[in-house]
FILO-672889 format. One line per field, with one value per residue (C-alpha): residue in three letters; x, y, z. Coordinates in steps of 0.2 Angstrom, whole numbers. Example, Ala and Ser with C-alpha at 12.3 -4.5 7.8 and 13.67 -1.06 7.14 Angstrom:
r (ala,ser)
u (62,68)
v (-22,-5)
w (39,36)
***
This chain:
r (unk,unk,unk,unk,unk,unk,unk,unk,unk,unk,unk,unk,unk,unk,unk,unk,unk,unk,unk,unk,unk,unk,unk,unk,unk,unk,unk,unk,unk,unk,unk,unk,unk,unk,unk,unk,unk,unk,unk,unk,unk,unk,unk,unk,unk,unk,unk,unk,unk,unk,unk,unk,unk,unk,unk,unk,unk,unk,unk,unk,unk,unk,unk,unk,unk,unk,unk,unk,unk,unk,unk,unk,unk,unk,unk,unk,unk,unk,unk,unk,unk,unk,unk,unk,unk,unk,unk,unk,unk,unk,unk,unk,unk,unk,unk,unk,unk,unk,unk,unk,unk,unk,unk,unk,unk,unk,unk,unk,unk,unk,unk,unk,unk,unk,unk,unk,unk,unk,unk,unk,unk,unk,unk,unk,unk,unk,unk,unk,unk,unk,unk,unk,unk,unk,unk,unk,unk,unk,unk,unk,unk,unk,unk,unk,unk,unk,unk,unk,unk,unk,unk,unk,unk,unk,unk,unk,unk,unk,unk,unk,unk,unk,unk,unk,unk,unk,unk,unk,unk,unk,unk,unk,unk,unk,unk,unk,unk,unk,unk,unk,unk,unk,unk,unk,unk,unk,unk,unk,unk,unk,unk,unk,unk,unk,unk,unk,unk,unk,unk,unk,unk,unk,unk,unk,unk,unk,unk,unk,unk,unk,unk,unk,unk,unk,unk,unk,unk,unk,unk,unk,unk,unk,unk,unk,unk,unk,unk,unk,unk,unk,unk,unk,unk,unk,unk,unk,unk,unk,unk,unk,unk,unk,unk,unk,unk,unk,unk,unk,unk,unk,unk,unk,unk,unk,unk,unk,unk,unk,unk,unk,unk,unk,unk,unk,unk,unk,unk,unk,unk,unk,unk,unk,unk,unk,unk,unk,unk,unk,unk,unk,unk,unk,unk,unk,unk,unk,unk,unk,unk,unk,unk,unk,unk,unk,unk,unk,unk,unk,unk,unk,unk,unk,unk,unk,unk,unk,unk,unk,unk,unk,unk,unk,unk,unk,unk,unk,unk,unk,unk,unk,unk,unk,unk,unk,unk,unk,unk,unk,unk,unk,unk,unk,unk,unk,unk,unk,unk,unk,unk,unk,unk,unk,unk,unk,unk,unk,unk,unk,unk,unk,unk,unk,unk,unk,unk,unk,unk,unk,unk,unk,unk,unk,unk,unk,unk,unk,unk,unk,unk,unk,unk,unk,unk,unk,unk,unk,unk,unk,unk,unk,unk,unk,unk,unk,unk,unk,unk,unk,unk,unk,unk,unk,unk,unk,unk,unk,unk,unk,unk,unk,unk,unk,unk,unk,unk,unk,unk,unk,unk,unk,unk,unk,unk,unk,unk,unk,unk,unk,unk,unk,unk,unk,unk,unk,unk,unk,unk,unk,unk,unk,unk,unk,unk,unk,unk,unk,unk,unk,unk,unk,unk,unk,unk,unk,unk,unk,unk,unk,unk,unk,unk,unk,unk,unk,unk,unk,unk,unk,unk,unk,unk,unk,unk,unk,unk,unk,unk,unk,unk,unk,unk,unk,unk,unk,unk,unk,unk,unk,unk,unk,unk,unk,unk,unk,unk,unk,unk,unk,unk,unk,unk,unk)
u (-7,2,17,28,23,25,43,48,45,60,66,61,43,41,48,35,21,26,29,11,4,5,14,0,0,19,16,4,15,30,19,15,31,49,56,44,48,67,63,54,66,81,74,80,74,56,57,63,49,36,43,44,26,20,34,46,64,76,89,107,118,103,96,111,109,104,87,88,85,69,63,65,57,42,38,40,28,15,15,12,-3,-11,-8,-16,-31,-34,-50,-42,-37,-27,-16,-12,-8,3,14,13,32,34,21,29,46,40,30,46,56,43,43,62,63,48,49,51,35,21,8,19,25,19,25,13,-1,2,2,-13,-23,-17,-22,-39,-45,-60,-55,-36,-37,-45,-37,-19,-18,-29,-21,-10,-13,-21,-35,-36,-39,-54,-61,-60,-68,-82,-85,-85,-98,-108,-107,-113,-129,-144,-152,-136,-134,-118,-117,-112,-97,-89,-89,-83,-68,-64,-68,-54,-58,-57,-54,-62,-47,-40,-45,-47,-32,-15,0,9,27,22,28,20,28,11,5,21,20,2,7,22,11,-1,13,18,0,-1,-15,-32,-44,-45,-61,-69,-66,-80,-82,-90,-88,-72,-65,-70,-63,-80,-85,-102,-110,-100,-110,-104,-114,-126,-144,-138,-142,-124,-120,-102,-102,-116,-103,-89,-88,-72,-63,-46,-37,-43,-34,-19,-19,-19,-5,6,3,5,21,25,30,44,58,77,74,66,77,61,56,47,58,55,61,77,89,90,84,72,57,41,30,14,21,24,7,-1,9,4,-14,-15,-5,-16,-31,-24,-18,-35,-43,-30,-34,-53,-49,-35,-40,-28,-13,-17,-2,9,4,13,3,11,1,-15,-11,-8,10,15,32,41,51,69,74,85,102,111,103,109,127,140,152,167,157,140,145,126,122,105,99,98,102,88,71,60,42,39,23,23,8,5,-8,-10,1,-14,-23,-7,-5,-23,-22,-6,-7,-24,-37,-46,-46,-27,-23,-12,6,5,-11,-16,-24,-41,-44,-46,-55,-45,-39,-21,-12,-3,12,21,40,51,68,83,97,113,126,142,152,152,159,161,146,145,145,126,124,122,138,133,134,143,134,129,129,119,114,102,87,69,56,38,26,19,1,-2,6,11,26,44,48,62,77,93,94,108,106,112,106,112,107,100,107,92,95,82,86,86,85,90,88,89,81,92,84,96,111,103,96,78,69,75,66,69,61,63,62,48,53,72,84,76,58,46,35,46,52,40,43,42,48,52,62,80,83,72,59,47,33,33,30,31,21,21,31,35,45,47,56,46,47,35,40,34,31,17)
v (68,51,46,46,64,69,62,70,88,98,93,110,108,90,97,111,99,87,102,108,92,85,71,59,63,61,43,40,46,36,20,24,19,15,30,43,34,38,56,59,50,59,77,84,101,94,86,102,112,100,100,119,121,112,115,127,127,121,134,131,117,106,117,115,96,89,84,67,75,84,68,58,71,74,56,54,69,63,47,56,66,49,41,56,56,37,32,17,23,7,11,29,22,8,22,34,36,39,53,61,60,68,82,86,87,99,110,111,116,128,147,157,167,154,163,161,144,130,117,123,125,107,100,111,104,86,86,95,79,73,61,65,76,64,49,55,69,63,46,50,43,60,58,39,43,55,42,28,38,43,26,19,31,26,8,11,20,10,14,9,-9,-13,-30,-23,-31,-14,-9,-26,-24,-6,-1,-5,-14,-3,-5,5,16,20,28,16,25,20,18,35,29,18,28,19,23,26,38,47,50,56,68,74,78,87,98,102,106,116,128,122,126,110,115,116,99,89,73,63,45,49,55,39,29,23,22,31,14,3,-13,-16,0,1,6,10,28,33,51,52,71,66,56,69,76,84,96,90,104,97,80,90,100,83,77,93,95,76,78,59,64,75,63,61,48,61,76,83,89,84,69,50,40,31,46,45,63,57,70,64,72,67,78,92,90,91,107,115,111,118,133,136,135,147,160,159,163,177,185,186,194,206,211,226,215,201,206,198,181,170,172,157,146,152,145,127,122,140,146,130,134,140,158,162,154,171,173,157,157,154,169,174,189,181,164,160,144,142,160,164,182,193,197,182,182,169,162,153,145,138,131,138,127,121,116,107,98,93,86,76,71,72,69,53,40,39,32,17,21,18,26,44,56,61,77,93,110,121,137,142,159,165,176,184,188,197,189,198,185,184,170,172,157,140,124,106,95,83,64,63,78,78,82,92,109,115,119,138,146,162,174,189,196,192,205,202,211,223,226,207,202,208,207,210,194,202,190,186,171,159,144,133,126,110,96,80,64,63,81,90,107,106,122,122,138,144,159,169,180,190,180,163,150,147,139,128,124,111,112,108,120,113,114,115,130,146,140,154,141,143,132,121,113,113,123,116,119,120,107,95,95,80,89,104,117,114,118,122,136,141,156,163,177,193,211,215,230,232,250,245)
w (-279,-282,-272,-288,-291,-273,-272,-289,-281,-275,-257,-249,-256,-249,-233,-232,-236,-222,-210,-213,-205,-187,-179,-182,-200,-201,-194,-208,-221,-215,-216,-235,-243,-239,-248,-239,-223,-226,-231,-215,-204,-211,-211,-195,-198,-200,-183,-175,-183,-178,-160,-159,-165,-149,-136,-129,-136,-123,-119,-117,-125,-127,-140,-151,-153,-170,-175,-167,-151,-157,-165,-149,-138,-149,-150,-131,-128,-141,-132,-116,-123,-129,-112,-103,-115,-113,-105,-95,-78,-75,-90,-83,-66,-73,-82,-67,-65,-84,-83,-68,-77,-93,-83,-73,-89,-98,-83,-82,-100,-100,-104,-88,-93,-88,-99,-115,-111,-124,-112,-98,-111,-116,-98,-93,-108,-105,-86,-91,-98,-88,-74,-74,-59,-47,-55,-55,-43,-29,-25,-11,7,12,-1,2,20,15,4,16,30,18,12,30,34,19,24,42,36,40,23,14,7,17,9,-8,-16,-19,-1,6,-6,-3,14,26,43,58,76,90,93,76,60,45,37,29,40,42,39,24,8,-6,-23,-32,-18,-18,-37,-36,-22,-32,-47,-36,-29,-47,-52,-37,-40,-34,-21,-12,-3,-20,-26,-34,-25,-39,-44,-53,-37,-28,-42,-47,-66,-70,-74,-62,-60,-42,-37,-51,-45,-27,-20,-19,-17,-13,-7,6,16,16,34,34,21,14,22,39,35,29,46,56,45,48,66,71,81,78,61,67,70,66,53,41,47,55,38,22,19,19,34,34,32,13,11,-2,-3,5,-7,3,17,5,-3,15,19,2,4,22,17,2,12,25,12,4,21,23,6,11,27,22,4,5,8,-4,-14,-1,-7,-19,-36,-43,-31,-40,-57,-63,-66,-63,-56,-58,-74,-70,-73,-88,-86,-85,-67,-61,-68,-54,-55,-43,-39,-35,-28,-28,-37,-30,-33,-14,-12,-12,-3,2,9,22,29,46,53,71,82,99,110,121,105,99,115,116,98,101,119,127,114,115,108,105,88,86,83,65,61,56,68,64,54,64,61,74,66,66,68,52,52,37,38,26,24,17,15,5,2,13,7,-2,5,-3,-2,13,12,11,-1,-19,-28,-43,-33,-18,-1,0,17,19,33,34,44,46,50,54,43,56,50,50,67,84,96,93,82,72,71,62,50,45,35,20,4,-4,-16,-9,-17,-29,-35,-25,-17,2,13,31,42,60,67,80,94,105,99,103,90,93,78,64,48,34,17,-2,-16,-27,-45,-41,-42,-48,-45,-40,-32,-17,-3,7,23,42,57,74,90,87,101,92,106,103,112,100,95,76,60,42,33,15,7,-10,-19,-17,-21,-6,5,23,18,7)
***
């Protein structure tokens, strides 16, 4: 069909023809002639239909805007798809902040039903592109530590060509009393972004990672190691959860500068996504081990941790509406399931104070295999009042104060650990949801916890953070914790 005949057709017919294509075909049509370019650019319904074929319709006021919104968003996400499907890793890493920003936006506007969400299907497909997982989600200092350790071991093998250019460039120098790892207080933006992506991805068994050349950042035909007998997996001596455990139980990380929680130092309350990542990896491993041991109680676990990008989309807005009756802007009131893990205090003390060699002050501690104890706790909490945000809080919402009870799930623990709870939820200056709580035994506060709700208000992924002594004892105990909305009953 000639352009003159096409343009002579009724507008609704032209619209239907164009709507049958995809965004790439629209780009081609727009380049054909000035008239057709104008037709496509000004057809707001066309852009909306193209968007809604591929993505969820945003709810609320954002869905009432004109077609310019859908045109802008569609172009942005098409570019994201092309970026994530690119073969050049350097290009992806260059635009890492843009990738994370777009992922967060898609998750915030996704349908609450993860299985029906087009946004989550789109993201799952994009990150399923070969190489994206190791290249984008495994670039935090946690994985960097693992890679450096393995490559140093490879370089020290007598049969391995230690003079190779690649190893000289990539294996860090070591000292006799420290691991060749990144500095523990050095929050590099690229590593933080990678860790945040990994936290949003969420569902993976870290013990089943494939440690191939992609994971080590090596191209299949990298000329720097071509012909060398390089089998990366052969040099992995510790699982990633063992590095995560060392991160979480390193008491040097519990300091006033990071509020004793998963925040960056300096008092800014910016989330330390590398810390959140370490906690999630460790708790994921512990919950998987629990599920194998206690099959009958596997329903106690958070199922959203088993699926990619699951549980992060907010609930329908009606549930989160602030009303005079509810006074619950953070969707706090209800039943929550909590997991608390801890090392035997003797193991914690040995790991931090008596194990030799002692690492330098700014170095990670080596990975550990020591098993932890696991406790599950049912929390029933409700909001009691709201107060204005403080000077260091985000201003978009008030501070919500809550109280309630915490009951140990009896078949899975021992002792009389029931307690009362009090706490508060507020926004950080960058808009993340921060939870602080205290456990009260016999009228006296004993434990405190700090955490962030991954995915924001209404996220079913839950709150991830740390617990520690309420008096901020630098000698512990301390450890990881998480909690999420649950329908579980102790009577089950």
